[in-house]
PAZAPA-4460 file (N, C-alpha, C; in steps of 0.05 Angstrom, whole numbers, plus 32768, in hexadecimal, padded with zeros to 4 digits):
% residues 293
    n_x    n_y    n_z   ca_x   ca_y   ca_z    c_x    c_y    c_z   seq   type   mol
   81CE   8146   7FEF   81B2   8148   7FE8   81AE   8161   7FD7     1      M     A
   819F   815E   7FC1   819A   8175   7FB0   8184   8186   7FBB     2      A     A
   8186   81A0   7FB8   8172   81B2   7FC2   8169   81C5   7FAB     3      F     A
   814F   81CC   7FAD   8145   81DF   7F9A   8134   81F4   7FA9     4      E     A
   813C   820D   7FA8   812E   8222   7FB5   812A   821C   7FD3     5      R     A
   813F   8211   7FDF   813E   820D   7FFC   8130   81F3   8005     6      G     A
   8126   81E3   7FF2   8119   81CA   7FF9   8128   81B2   7FEF     7      R     A
   8129   819D   7FFE   8136   8185   7FF5   8128   8179   7FDD     8      P     A
   8137   816D   7FCB   812B   8160   7FB4   811A   8148   7FBD     9      A     A
   8104   8143   7FAE   80F3   812C   7FB5   8100   8113   7FAB    10      Q     A
   80FB   80FD   7FBA   8105   80E3   7FB1   80F8   80DB   7F97    11      A     A
   8108   80CF   7F85   80FD   80C7   7F6B   80E9   80B1   7F6E    12      Q     A
   80D3   80B3   7F5F   80BE   809E   7F61   80C7   8086   7F52    13      E     A
   80C4   806F   7F5E   80CC   8055   7F52   80B8   804F   7F3B    14      L     A
   80C2   8046   7F24   80B1   803F   7F0E   80BF   802A   7EFD    15      S     A
   80AF   801D   7EEC   80BA   8009   7EDA   80C8   7FF2   7EE8    16      G     A
   80BB   7FE8   7EFD   80C7   7FD2   7F0D   80CD   7FB9   7EFD    17      V     A
   80BA   7FB0   7EED   80BE   7F98   7EDD   80D5   7F9C   7EC9    18      V     A
   80D6   7FB3   7EBD   80EC   7FB9   7EAA   8107   7FB9   7EB8    19      D     A
   8108   7FC4   7ED0   8121   7FC4   7EE0   8129   7FA7   7EE6    20      R     A
   8115   7F97   7EED   811C   7F7B   7EF4   8128   7F6D   7EDC    21      I     A
   811B   7F70   7EC5   8125   7F63   7EAC   8141   7F6C   7EA5    22      R     A
   8147   7F86   7EAA   8161   7F91   7EA2   8177   7F86   7EB4    23      A     A
   8172   7F80   7ECD   8186   7F77   7EE0   8186   7F59   7EE5    24      M     A
   8173   7F4B   7ED8   816F   7F2E   7EDE   8189   7F1E   7EDA    25      R     A
   8198   7F22   7EC5   81AF   7F11   7EBF   81C5   7F13   7ED4    26      K     A
   81C5   7F28   7EE4   81DB   7F2D   7EF7   81D3   7F24   7F14    27      D     A
   81BC   7F19   7F17   81B2   7F12   7F32   81BC   7EF7   7F3C    28      L     A
   81BD   7EF5   7F56   81C3   7EDB   7F63   81AB   7EC9   7F5F    29      T     A
   81AF   7EAF   7F64   8198   7E9C   7F61   817F   7EA4   7F72    30      P     A
   8184   7EAC   7F8B   816D   7EB3   7F9D   8160   7ECC   7F92    31      A     A
   8170   7EE1   7F8B   8164   7EF9   7F81   8157   7EF5   7F66    32      A     A
   8161   7EE2   7F57   8155   7EDB   7F3D   813A   7ECF   7F40    33      G     A
   8136   7EBE   7F54   811C   7EB2   7F59   8108   7EC8   7F61    34      R     A
   8111   7EDA   7F72   80FF   7EF0   7F7A   80F8   7F02   7F62    35      I     A
   810C   7F08   7F52   8107   7F19   7F3A   80F3   7F0B   7F27    36      A     A
   80F7   7EF1   7F22   80E6   7EE3   7F0F   80C9   7EE2   7F1A    37      D     A
   80C7   7EDD   7F34   80AC   7EDB   7F3F   809D   7EF6   7F3D    38      F     A
   80AB   7F0C   7F44   809E   7F26   7F43   8097   7F2E   7F26    39      I     A
   80A9   7F29   7F14   80A5   7F31   7EF8   808E   7F21   7EEB    40      A     A
   808C   7F07   7EF2   8078   7EF6   7EE6   805D   7EF8   7EF4    41      L     A
   805D   7F02   7F0C   8044   7F03   7F1C   803F   7F1F   7F27    42      N     A
   8045   7F33   7F18   8044   7F4F   7F21   8028   7F56   7F2C    43      A     A
   8013   7F4E   7F1E   7FF8   7F55   7F26   7FF1   7F48   7F41    44      A     A
   7FFB   7F30   7F46   7FF6   7F22   7F5F   8007   7F2E   7F76    45      D     A
   801F   7F36   7F6F   8032   7F40   7F83   8026   7F5A   7F90    46      V     A
   8017   7F69   7F81   800B   7F82   7F8B   7FFA   7F7C   7FA4    47      V     A
   7FEF   7F65   7FA6   7FDD   7F5E   7FBC   7FEA   7F4A   7FD0    48      N     A
   8004   7F46   7FCE   8012   7F32   7FDF   8022   7F40   7FF4    49      M     A
   8029   7F31   8009   803B   7F3B   801E   8057   7F32   8018    50      S     A
   806A   7F3E   8025   8086   7F37   8020   808B   7F1A   8028    51      V     A
   807D   7F10   803C   807F   7EF4   8045   8076   7EE1   802F    52      T     A
   805F   7EE8   8022   8055   7ED7   800D   8067   7ED6   7FF5    53      E     A
   8073   7EED   7FEE   8085   7EEE   7FD7   809E   7EDE   7FDE    54      V     A
   80A8   7EE0   7FF6   80C0   7ED1   7FFE   80BA   7EB3   7FFC    55      A     A
   80A3   7EAA   8006   809D   7E8D   8004   809A   7E84   7FE8    56      E     A
   808C   7E93   7FD7   8087   7E8B   7FBC   80A1   7E8B   7FAB    57      R     A
   80B4   7E9B   7FB2   80CD   7E9C   7FA3   80E3   7E8C   7FB1    58      S     A
   80DC   7E7E   7FC7   80EF   7E6E   7FD5   8108   7E7E   7FDE    59      E     A
   8102   7E95   7FEA   8117   7EA7   7FF4   810E   7EB1   8010    60      A     A
   8120   7EC0   801C   8119   7ECC   8036   810D   7EE7   8033    61      S     A
   80FF   7EF1   8048   80F3   7F0B   8047   8109   7F20   8043    62      E     A
   811F   7F1C   8051   8136   7F2F   804E   8140   7F30   8031    63      G     A
   8141   7F19   8024   814A   7F19   8008   8137   7F28   7FF6    64      S     A
   811C   7F25   7FFB   8109   7F34   7FEB   810C   7F52   7FEF    65      V     A
   810F   7F5A   8008   8113   7F77   800E   812D   7F81   8001    66      I     A
   8142   7F71   8004   815C   7F79   7FF7   815A   7F7B   7FD9    67      G     A
   814B   7F69   7FCD   8147   7F6B   7FB0   8138   7F84   7FA8    68      F     A
   8123   7F8A   7FB8   8114   7FA3   7FB2   8125   7FBC   7FB4    69      C     A
   8137   7FBB   7FC8   8149   7FD2   7FCB   815D   7FD4   7FB3    70      Q     A
   8164   7FBD   7FA8   8176   7FBD   7F91   8168   7FC9   7F78    71      S     A
   814D   7FCA   7F79   813E   7FD6   7F63   813C   7FF4   7F66    72      L     A
   8145   7FFE   7F7E   8143   801B   7F83   812D   8022   7F96    73      G     A
   8120   800E   7FA1   810A   8013   7FB4   8114   8012   7FD1    74      A     A
   8104   801E   7FE3   810B   801D   7FFF   8105   8002   800B    75      K     A
   80F1   7FF4   7FFF   80EA   7FDA   8009   80D4   7FCE   7FF7    76      G     A
   80C9   7FB8   8001   80B5   7FA9   7FF1   809B   7FB9   7FEC    77      F     A
   8092   7FC9   8000   807A   7FD8   7FFD   807C   7FEC   7FE6    78      Q     A
   8093   7FF8   7FE2   8096   800C   7FCD   8095   7FFE   7FB1    79      Q     A
   80A0   7FE6   7FB0   809F   7FD6   7F97   8082   7FD0   7F90    80      V     A
   8072   7FC8   7FA4   8056   7FC2   7FA0   8047   7FDB   7F96    81      K     A
   804C   7FF2   7FA2   803F   800A   7F99   8047   8011   7F7C    82      L     A
   8060   800D   7F75   806A   8013   7F5A   805D   8000   7F46    83      A     A
   805B   7FE6   7F4D   804D   7FD3   7F3C   8030   7FDB   7F38    84      L     A
   8023   7FE3   7F4E   8007   7FEB   7F4D   8002   8003   7F3B    85      A     A
   8015   8016   7F3B   8012   802D   7F2A   8012   8025   7F0D    86      R     A
   8021   800F   7F06   8023   8006   7EEB   800C   7FF5   7EE3    87      D     A
   7FFF   7FE7   7EF6   7FEC   7FD3   7EF0   7FCF   7FDA   7EF7    88      L     A
   7FCB   7FEC   7F0A   7FB1   7FF1   7F16   7FA7   800C   7F0D    89      V     A
   7F8D   800E   7F09   7F81   8028   7F03   7F84   803B   7F1B    90      Q     A
   7F8B   8054   7F16   7F8F   8067   7F2C   7F78   8069   7F40    91      P     A
   7F5F   8066   7F36   7F48   8068   7F48   7F48   8052   7F5D    92      V     A
   7F56   803C   7F57   7F56   8026   7F6A   7F68   802B   7F82    93      Q     A
   7F78   8040   7F80   7F87   8049   7F98   7F74   8056   7FAC    94      F     A
   7F5E   8060   7FA3   7F49   806B   7FB5   7F39   8054   7FC1    95      I     A
   7F2F   8042   7FB0   7F21   802A   7FB9   7F20   8017   7FA1    96      H     A
   7F25   7FFD   7FA7   7F27   7FE9   7F92   7F0E   7FE4   7F81    97      E     A
   7EF7   7FEC   7F8C   7EDD   7FE6   7F7E   7ED4   7FFE   7F6D    98      D     A
   7EE0   8015   7F6F   7ED6   802D   7F62   7EE0   802F   7F45    99      L     A
   7ECF   803D   7F36   7ED8   8047   7F1B   7ED5   8065   7F1B   100      T     A
   7EE4   8072   7F09   7EE4   808F   7F09   7EC8   809A   7F01   101      Q     A
   7EB8   808A   7EF3   7E9E   8094   7EEA   7E88   808F   7EFF   102      A     A
   7E8E   8083   7F16   7E79   807D   7F29   7E6C   8097   7F34   103      D     A
   7E51   8096   7F35   7E42   80AC   7F40   7E43   80AA   7F5F   104      A     A
   7E3A   80C0   7F6C   7E3C   80C1   7F89   7E2D   80AA   7F97   105      T     A
   7E15   80A4   7F8D   7E06   808E   7F99   7E14   8073   7F95   106      G     A
   7E21   806F   7F7F   7E2F   8056   7F79   7E48   8054   7F8C   107      T     A
   7E56   806A   7F8F   7E6D   806A   7FA1   7E64   8062   7FBD   108      V     A
   7E4F   806E   7FC7   7E45   8068   7FE2   7E3E   804A   7FE4   109      I     A
   7E30   8040   7FD0   7E27   8024   7FD1   7E40   8012   7FD1   110      E     A
   7E54   8017   7FC0   7E6B   8006   7FBF   7E7B   8007   7FD9   111      K     A
   7E7E   801F   7FE4   7E8E   8021   7FFD   7E80   8012   8014   112      I     A
   7E66   8016   8016   7E57   8008   802C   7E57   7FEA   8028   113      F     A
   7E54   7FE1   800F   7E54   7FC4   800A   7E6F   7FB8   8010   114      Q     A
   7E84   7FC7   800A   7E9F   7FBE   8010   7EA3   7FBB   802E   115      S     A
   7E99   7FCE   803D   7E9B   7FCD   805A   7E8C   7FB5   8065   116      G     A
   7E73   7FB1   805B   7E63   7F9B   8064   7E71   7F80   805E   117      L     A
   7E7C   7F7E   8046   7E8A   7F66   803E   7EA2   7F60   8051   118      Q     A
   7EB1   7F75   8058   7EC8   7F72   806A   7EBF   7F68   8085   119      A     A
   7EA8   7F71   808F   7E9E   7F68   80A9   7E96   7F4B   80A7   120      L     A
   7E87   7F43   8092   7E7E   7F28   808F   7E96   7F15   808C   121      Q     A
   7EAA   7F1C   807C   7EC1   7F0B   8077   7ED2   7F09   8091   122      D     A
   7ED4   7F1F   809F   7EE4   7F1F   80B8   7ED7   7F0D   80CD   123      T     A
   7EBD   7F0E   80CF   7EAF   7EFC   80E2   7EB5   7EDF   80DC   124      Q     A
   7EB6   7ED8   80C3   7EBC   7EBC   80BC   7EDA   7EB5   80C1   125      K     A
   7EEC   7EC9   80BE   7F08   7EC3   80C1   7F11   7EC4   80DE   126      A     A
   7F03   7ED2   80EF   7F0B   7ED6   810B   7F09   7EBC   811A   127      L     A
   7F1F   7EB4   8126   7F21   7E9B   8135   7F16   7EA0   8151   128      D     A
   7F01   7E91   8159   7EF4   7E95   8173   7F08   7E8D   8189   129      V     A
   7F17   7E78   8185   7F2B   7E70   819A   7F41   7E85   819D   130      S     A
   7F48   7E93   8188   7F5C   7EA8   818A   7F51   7EC0   819B   131      A     A
   7F38   7EC7   8197   7F2B   7EDC   81A7   7F2C   7ED3   81C5   132      I     A
   7F25   7EBA   81CA   7F25   7EB0   81E5   7F41   7EB1   81F2   133      A     A
   7F55   7EAA   81E2   7F71   7EAB   81EC   7F79   7EC8   81F1   134      Q     A
   7F71   7EDB   81E0   7F77   7EF7   81E4   7F6A   7F01   81FD   135      A     A
   7F51   7EF9   8202   7F43   7F02   821A   7F52   7EF8   8233   136      V     A
   7F5A   7EDF   8234   7F68   7ED5   824B   7F83   7EE2   824F   137      E     A
   7F91   7EE7   823A   7FAB   7EF4   823C   7FA8   7F11   8247   138      A     A
   7F95   7F1F   823D   7F90   7F3B   8246   7F87   7F3B   8263   139      I     A
   7F76   7F29   826B   7F6C   7F28   8287   7F83   7F23   829B   140      R     A
   7F98   7F14   8292   7FAE   7F0D   82A4   7FC4   7F23   82A4   141      K     A
   7FC3   7F35   8290   7FD8   7F48   828D   7FD7   7F5F   82A1   142      A     A
   7FEF   7F69   82A8   7FF0   7F80   82BA   7FEA   7F9A   82AB   143      S     A
   7FF0   7F9A   8290   7FE9   7FB1   8280   7FE8   7FA8   8263   144      R     A
   7FDA   7FB8   8252   7FD8   7FB3   8236   7FE3   7FCA   8226   145      V     A
   7FF4   7FC5   8213   7FFE   7FD9   8201   7FF3   7FD4   81E5   146      E     A
   7FE9   7FEA   81D8   7FDD   7FE7   81BE   7FED   7FF7   81AA   147      V     A
   7FF6   7FEA   8194   8006   7FF7   8180   7FF7   7FFA   8166   148      F     A
   7FFA   8011   8159   7FEF   8015   813E   7FFD   802D   8132   149      G     A
   8003   802B   8118   8010   8041   8109   7FFE   8048   80F1   150      I     A
   7FFE   8062   80EA   7FEF   806A   80D2   7FD2   8066   80D5   151      G     A
   7FC5   8058   80C2   7FA8   8053   80C3   7FA0   8042   80DA   152      S     A
   7FB3   8033   80E6   7FAC   8022   80FD   7FAD   8032   8117   153      A     A
   7FB8   804A   8116   7FBB   805A   812F   7FA0   8060   813C   154      A     A
   7F8C   8069   812D   7F72   806F   813A   7F64   8056   8145   155      P     A
   7F6A   803F   8138   7F5E   8025   8142   7F6C   801E   815D   156      I     A
   7F86   8023   815E   7F94   801E   8177   7F8A   8030   818E   157      A     A
   7F85   804A   8187   7F7B   805D   819B   7F5F   8054   81A4   158      E     A
   7F4F   804B   8192   7F34   8042   8199   7F35   8029   81AB   159      D     A
   7F46   8016   81A4   7F49   7FFE   81B4   7F52   8005   81D1   160      A     A
   7F65   8018   81D3   7F6E   8020   81ED   7F58   802D   81FD   161      N     A
   7F48   803E   81F0   7F32   804C   81FE   7F1E   8037   8208   162      Y     A
   7F17   8024   81F7   7F03   8010   81FE   7F0E   7FFE   8215   163      R     A
   7F27   7FF8   8215   7F33   7FE8   822B   7F31   7FF7   8245   164      L     A
   7F38   8010   8245   7F37   8020   825D   7F1A   8022   8268   165      L     A
   7F07   8024   8256   7EEB   8026   825E   7EE1   800E   826E   166      R     A
   7EEE   7FF7   826A   7EE5   7FDF   8278   7EF9   7FD7   828E   167      I     A
   7F0B   7FEA   8295   7F1C   7FE7   82AC   7F36   7FD8   82A7   168      G     A
   7F3F   7FD6   828E   7F59   7FC9   8288   7F6E   7FDE   8283   169      I     A
   7F84   7FDD   8292   7F99   7FF1   828F   7FA6   7FEE   8274   170      M     A
   7FA4   8003   8264   7FAD   8001   8248   7FBA   801B   8240   171      S     A
   7FC9   801A   822B   7FD6   8032   821F   7FDA   802D   8202   172      R     A
   7FD4   8041   81F2   7FD8   8040   81D5   7FF1   804F   81CD   173      A     A
   8002   8043   81BC   801A   8050   81B2   8018   8051   8193   174      S     A
   8017   8069   8188   8014   806C   816B   802C   807A   815F   175      V     A
   8041   807E   816F   805A   808A   8166   806F   8074   8166   176      D     A
   807E   8071   8150   8091   805A   814E   80A6   805A   8164   177      S     A
   80AF   8072   816C   80C3   8073   8181   80B8   806B   819C   178      H     A
   80A0   8074   81A2   8092   806D   81BB   808C   804F   81BB   179      V     A
   8084   8044   81A4   807F   8028   81A2   8098   8018   81A8   180      Q     A
   80AF   8020   819D   80C8   8011   81A2   80CF   8012   81C0   181      A     A
   80CD   8029   81CC   80D3   802B   81E9   80C0   801A   81F9   182      I     A
   80A6   801D   81F4   8092   800E   8203   8096   7FF0   8200   183      T     A
   809C   7FE7   81E8   80A0   7FCB   81E3   80B8   7FC0   81F1   184      A     A
   80CE   7FD0   81F1   80E6   7FC6   81FF   80E3   7FC5   821D   185      S     A
   80D0   7FD4   8228   80CB   7FD4   8245   80B5   7FC0   824D   186      L     A
   80AB   7FB0   823A   8097   7F9C   8240   80A3   7F85   824F   187      A     A
   8092   7F74   825B   809B   7F5C   8269   8085   7F47   8267   188      D     A
   808A   7F2F   8272   8076   7F1A   826F   805A   7F20   8279   189      P     A
   8057   7F35   8289   803C   7F3C   8293   802E   7F4F   8280   190      S     A
   803B   7F57   826A   8030   7F6A   8257   8023   7F5C   823F   191      T     A
   800D   7F67   8236   8001   7F5F   821D   8004   7F76   8209   192      V     A
   800D   7F70   81F1   800F   7F84   81DC   7FFC   7F7D   81C6   193      V     A
   7FEB   7F90   81BE   7FD9   7F8C   81A8   7FE3   7F9D   8191   194      I     A
   7FEA   7F90   817B   7FF4   7F9F   8163   7FDE   7F9E   814E   195      T     A
   7FD8   7FB6   8143   7FC3   7FB8   812F   7FD1   7FC0   8115   196      I     A
   7FCF   7FAE   8100   7FDC   7FB3   80E7   7FCE   7FA3   80D1   197      S     A
   7FC2   7FB1   80BE   7FB4   7FA2   80A9   7FC7   7F92   8098   198      H     A
   7FDD   7F9E   8090   7FF0   7F90   807E   8002   7F7C   808D   199      S     A
   8006   7F82   80A7   8019   7F71   80B6   8036   7F74   80AE   200      G     A
   803B   7F8A   809F   8056   7F8E   8094   8061   7FAA   809B   201      S     A
   8053   7FB9   80AB   805D   7FD4   80B1   8076   7FD3   80C2   202      T     A
   808B   7FE0   80B9   80A5   7FDD   80C6   80A4   7FE4   80E3   203      V     A
   8097   7FFB   80EA   8098   8004   8106   808A   7FF1   8119   204      E     A
   8072   7FE8   8111   8064   7FD6   8123   8070   7FBA   8124   205      T     A
   807D   7FB2   810E   808C   7F99   810E   80A2   7F9A   8123   206      L     A
   80B2   7FB0   8122   80C8   7FB3   8134   80BF   7FB4   8151   207      A     A
   80A9   7FC2   8157   809F   7FC5   8172   8094   7FAA   817C   208      A     A
   8086   7F9C   816B   807B   7F82   8173   8091   7F6E   8179   209      T     A
   80A6   7F6E   8168   80BD   7F5C   816D   80CA   7F63   8187   210      R     A
   80CE   7F7C   818D   80DA   7F84   81A7   80C9   7F7B   81BE   211      L     A
   80AF   7F7E   81BC   809D   7F75   81D2   809E   7F57   81D5   212      A     A
   809F   7F48   81BF   80A0   7F2B   81C0   80BB   7F23   81CD   213      K     A
   80D0   7F2F   81C6   80EB   7F29   81D1   80EB   7F2F   81EF   214      D     A
   80DC   7F43   81F8   80DB   7F4B   8214   80C9   7F38   8225   215      A     A
   80BB   7F26   8217   80AB   7F12   8226   808D   7F18   8226   216      G     A
   8085   7F2E   8219   8068   7F35   8219   8058   7F21   8208   217      A     A
   803F   7F1E   820E   802C   7F0F   81FD   8023   7F22   81E7   218      T     A
   8027   7F1A   81CE   8020   7F2C   81B8   8007   7F23   81A9   219      T     A
   7FF6   7F36   81A4   7FDD   7F31   8196   7FDC   7F43   817D   220      I     A
   7FD6   7F38   8166   7FD4   7F47   814E   7FB8   7F48   8143   221      A     A
   7FAF   7F5F   813B   7F96   7F62   812C   7F9F   7F69   810F   222      I     A
   7F9E   7F56   80FD   7FAA   7F59   80E3   7F9B   7F4A   80CE   223      T     A
   7F9E   7F51   80B5   7F8F   7F44   80A0   7F99   7F28   809B   224      N     A
   7F86   7F17   8092   7F8D   7EFA   808E   7FA2   7EF7   8079   225      F     A
   7FB5   7EE6   807E   7FCB   7EE1   806B   7FE6   7EDF   807A   226      G     A
   7FFA   7ED7   806B   8015   7ED4   8076   8024   7EEF   8075   227      K     A
   802B   7EF9   808C   8039   7F13   808D   8050   7F11   80A2   228      T     A
   8063   7F23   80A1   807A   7F23   80B4   8071   7F26   80D1   229      P     A
   805A   7F33   80D6   8051   7F38   80F1   804B   7F1E   8100   230      L     A
   8043   7F09   80F2   803B   7EF0   80FE   8052   7EE3   810D   231      L     A
   806B   7EE9   8104   8082   7EDD   8110   8086   7EE6   812D   232      A     A
   807A   7EFD   8134   807E   7F08   814F   8063   7F09   815F   233      Y     A
   8050   7EF9   8156   8035   7EFB   8161   802D   7EE0   816E   234      T     A
   8023   7EE2   8187   801A   7ECA   8195   7FFD   7EC4   818E   235      D     A
   7FEC   7ED8   818C   7FD0   7ED5   8186   7FC8   7EE7   816F   236      I     A
   7FBB   7EDB   815B   7FB4   7EEA   8143   7F96   7EED   8141   237      V     A
   7F8C   7F05   813F   7F70   7F0B   813A   7F6D   7F15   811E   238      L     A
   7F64   7F04   810C   7F64   7F0B   80EF   7F4C   7F1C   80E7   239      H     A
   7F52   7F30   80D7   7F3D   7F3D   80C7   7F3E   7F31   80AB   240      T     A
   7F2A   7F36   809B   7F2A   7F2D   807F   7F1D   7F42   806E   241      L     A
   7F2C   7F57   8069   7F22   7F6E   8059   7F2E   7F6B   803D   242      A     A
   7F1D   7F6B   8029   7F26   7F69   800E   7F30   7F84   8004   243      R     A
   7F47   7F8B   8010   7F53   7FA5   800B   7F6F   7FA1   8000   244      E     A
   7F75   7FAF   7FEA   7F8F   7FAC   7FDE   7FA5   7FB4   7FF1   245      T     A
   7FBA   7FA5   7FF2   7FD0   7FAA   8004   7FE3   7FC0   7FFA   246      Q     A
   7FE0   7FC7   7FE0   7FF3   7FDB   7FD6   7FEA   7FF7   7FDD   247      F     A
   7FD0   7FFB   7FE4   7FC7   8015   7FEC   7FD3   801C   8007   248      R     A
   7FDD   8035   800A   7FEA   803C   8023   7FD7   8043   803A   249      T     A
   7FBE   8049   8033   7FAB   8050   8048   7F94   803C   8049   250      E     A
   7F8D   8032   8061   7F79   801E   8064   7F5D   802B   8062   251      A     A
   7F4A   801B   8058   7F2E   8023   8058   7F1C   800D   8065   252      M     A
   7F15   7FF9   8055   7F03   7FE4   8060   7F10   7FD5   8078   253      T     A
   7F2B   7FD3   8078   7F38   7FC4   808D   7F33   7FD1   80A8   254      S     A
   7F30   7FEC   80A9   7F2A   7FF9   80C2   7F10   7FF0   80CF   255      R     A
   7EFC   7FEC   80BE   7EE2   7FE3   80C8   7EE4   7FC8   80D4   256      I     A
   7EF3   7FB6   80C6   7EF7   7F9B   80D0   7F06   7F9B   80EA   257      A     A
   7F1B   7FAC   80EC   7F2B   7FAE   8104   7F1A   7FB7   811C   258      Q     A
   7F0A   7FCB   8117   7EF8   7FD6   812D   7EE5   7FC0   8136   259      L     A
   7EDB   7FB0   8124   7EC8   7F9B   812B   7ED6   7F86   813D   260      A     A
   7EEF   7F7F   8136   7EFF   7F6C   8146   7F04   7F78   8162   261      V     A
   7F0B   7F92   8163   7F0F   7F9F   817D   7EF5   7F9E   818D   262      V     A
   7EDF   7FA4   8181   7EC5   7FA4   818F   7EBF   7F88   819A   263      D     A
   7EC4   7F73   818A   7EBF   7F58   8193   7ED1   7F51   81AB   264      A     A
   7EEA   7F59   81A9   7EFE   7F53   81BE   7EF5   7F61   81D8   265      L     A
   7EEE   7F7B   81D6   7EE6   7F8A   81EE   7ECD   7F7E   81FB   266      I     A
   7EB9   7F77   81EA   7EA1   7F6B   81F5   7EA6   7F51   8204   267      A     A
   7EB7   7F40   81F8   7EBF   7F27   8205   7ECE   7F2C   8220   268      C     A
   7EDF   7F40   8220   7EEE   7F47   8238   7EDA   7F51   824D   269      L     A
   7EC8   7F62   8246   7EB4   7F6D   8259   7EA3   7F58   8265   270      A     A
   7E9B   7F44   8255   7E8A   7F2F   8260   7E9B   7F1C   8272   271      L     A
   7EB4   7F19   826B   7EC5   7F07   827B   7ECA   7F12   8297   272      A     A
   7ECB   7F2C   829A   7ECD   7F39   82B5   7EB5   7F4C   82B8   273      D     A
   7E9E   7F41   82B9   7E85   7F50   82B7   7E82   7F65   82CD   274      Y     A
   7E86   7F5D   82E6   7E82   7F6F   82FC   7E95   7F87   82FA   275      E     A
   7EAF   7F81   82F6   7EC2   7F97   82F4   7EBC   7FA9   82DC   276      R     A
   7EB6   7F9D   82C6   7EB1   7FAC   82AD   7E99   7FBF   82B0   277      S     A
   7E83   7FB4   82BA   7E6B   7FC5   82BC   7E6F   7FDB   82D1   278      T     A
   7E7D   7FD4   82E7   7E83   7FE9   82FB   7E94   7FFF   82F0   279      A     A
   7EA8   7FF8   82E0   7EBA   800C   82D4   7EAC   801C   82C0   280      T     A
   7E9B   800F   82B0   7E8C   801E   829B   7E7A   8032   82A9   281      I     A
   7E6D   802A   82BF   7E5B   803C   82CD   7E6A   8054   82D9   282      A     A
   7E81   804E   82E5   7E92   8063   82F1   7E9C   8077   82DC   283      K     A
   7EA6   806C   82C6   7EB0   807E   82B1   7E9A   808C   82A2   284      T     A
   7E82   8080   82A1   7E6B   808E   8295   7E64   80A7   82A5   285      F     A
   7E65   80A5   82C0   7E5F   80BC   82D1   7E74   80D2   82CC   286      D     A
   7E8D   80CA   82CA   7EA3   80DE   82C5   7E9F   80EC   82AA   287      V     A
   7E99   80DC   8296   7E96   80E7   827B   7E7C   80F7   8278   288      L     A
   7E68   80F0   8287   7E4F   80FF   8286   7E53   811C   828E   289      S     A
   7E66   8121   82A0   7E6B   813C   82A9   7E77   814E   8293   290      A     A
   7E80   8140   827D   7E8D   814F   8267   7E78   8155   8251   291      K     A
   7E5F   814D   8255   7E4A   8152   8241   7E38   8169   824C   292      R     A
   7E2F   8179   8239   7E1D   818F   8241   7E01   8184   8246   293      V     A
***
């Protein structure tokens, strides 16, 4: 590894993805060639697609798509999407897809709030009532609930854990990838795991959810609508529908939708075990009251 003034050199930023694809196209295998052609011809669409969707559209496996991305010099599919976005998308859209650089403060506020409202309305339409009912029954039967979230999903996981505890459900949030892996491997059929991931493609939460599924746990995902790798390891899916670009590394409107789904789930759980929930809320209210001036 090269060093400069005592610091390791930064990894080179991936650029010119389509040009790289064209340069190496003639040497690719048939499967890699289909992936290359699809990405090169549909670059603007790929920016908003999951690895599962690209695999299906190019008639290849997810592993082949990831392997092809690595052959381009990327760590994985997400880095290729980010590189494509840098070439195709205005920089301001990395902040929020509806903004322009010339927007005044009032316009920014209006656009952000409207985007949040739209995410809530769309999520309400996309959320499957029967899936919520299944999640409620699974959690009621569980001996414990584990909640997983990484990055922007971490505070949502912490909030879900807090809300579950407030209504008397034994729960724990894990927002560290190592802790998630350990916790998931120690799960059993009496455990429910709730994974929160907008993209459904985060490596750490994918690995933890797979481990939990393999250990026999019932897995619940709160994730955006669409085909993603997370669905392969999920028993119950609670969909959000936030019109948020998947190439951006930090979530915005999706967080609002995720919180609304958590609120709906908690409310349904509290009503399903009304006496216990209200008694626990009253007890914890007294405890928390002592912490207020």
